[in-house]
N, C-alpha and C positions, 0 to 999 in steps of 0.2 A: 358469946359467939360460939356457934356450932357449925360443924360441917354437915351439909345436907346432901344425901344421895337422891337421885331422881325417883327411886322407888318410894321415898317418903314424901316427896313433893307432889306427886300425882294425886294422892288421897287428900291433899289440901285443896285441890281445885275441882275434884269430882267426888261424889259421895261413895265412900267405901267403909267397911267396918272399922278401920283404924283412923278414920278422918277426925273424929272428936279428940282423940288423944294427941294426934299430930298437930291439930290446931292449938291445943293447949300449950304444947312445946313451942310453937311458933309465936304465940302470944307472950310466953314467958321471956323469950329472948329473940327479938326480931332481927338480930344481926346474923345474916346468912353467909356462909362460906360454901362455895361449890366449885366443882371441876368445870373447866372450860366448855365441855360438851354436855353438861347436865341439861341445858335447855333442849338440846336435840333429843336426848333420851326421854325427857318428859313429854315433848311433843309426839314422839313415836308412840308412847303409851296412850296419849289421847286419840291419835289417828287410828291406832289399833282398835280402840273401843268404838270408834265410828264405823270401821269396816265390819266389826262384829255385831253392829246394830244396837250397841249399848248407849250410844250418844247420838242425838240428832244434831243438825247443823246449828240450831239455836243454842243448844247446850254446849256444843264445841266452842262456839264464839265466846260464851260466858266463861268457860273453863280456861280458854287461852287468855282472856283478859285478867282473870285471877292469877294465872301463872306469871304473866308479865309483871303484874303488880307485886307479887311475892319476890320475884327475882330482880326487880328494878334497882335496888341498892346493894345487891349481893357483891361480896368480895369474890373474885374469880381467880382460881389457880390456873395459870396458863400452861399450855403444853411445852415440852422441851425434852432434850435428851436425858437429863437427870431423872425426870419423871418417868420417861419410857423405860429407863434402866431399872427403876424401882418396880415398875409393873412387871418387867421380866422376872425379877426375883420373886415377886408375889405369886406369879403363876406357877413357879417351881415349888413353892412351899404350901400353897393353899389351893383347894379345888374351886377356883374362881373362873368366871367367864372373862373374856378380854375387857369388856366395858367395866366390869366390877373391879378388875385389877387396876385399871386406869383411875377409877374413882378412889380406890384405897391409896394408890400411889399419890394422887393429888392431895388427899387428906394428910399423908405423911409429909409431903412437901410443906403444906400449911403448918403442920406441927413441928417443922424443922427436925424431924426424926425423933421427937420427944413427945409421944402422944399421951403419956400418963397424965390423967386429970382432964384431958380434952374430950369433948363429946362429939360423936358421930351419929347422925340420925339416919336410920335405914329401915326398910320393911323387907329387905332381902335376907333370907336366912344364911346363905353362904357368905355374903358380905358381912353380916352381923358377926358370924363366928370368926372370920379372918380378922376383922377390925378389932375384936376383943382380944384375940391372940397377939395382935400387934401392939396392944396396950391402950386402945381407946376405951372410953366408957361409952357403951352403945345404948342408944335410946330408940324407941320407947321400950 
């Protein structure tokens, strides 16, 4: 069971340099844990590619289908005040954006504040560094 950040999920559904490595991770352990808003972040990434002319409507439809299939059985960490409070702390100690602080706070809730030995999958360098400092094993 691994916690997946949206930055690592998008390359599973559209071709990117990291896609093959991330697919291997997904195949190794198909049990996904994610933050409540991860699907919103992933869709944002897909629509951003459409607006940039990198995805046409047919490719978008296929990518969305792959996204829903990947997330279908995911374990979702719900929002709440304790999670928000963790995100506040994370913003104070790490150079994170708000969405990344919420992602990492959700991972910490999932880990019950004991991330040692647990894995977090991300393609975001800032989140990678912060998650590692918090004690997660960061992949890839």
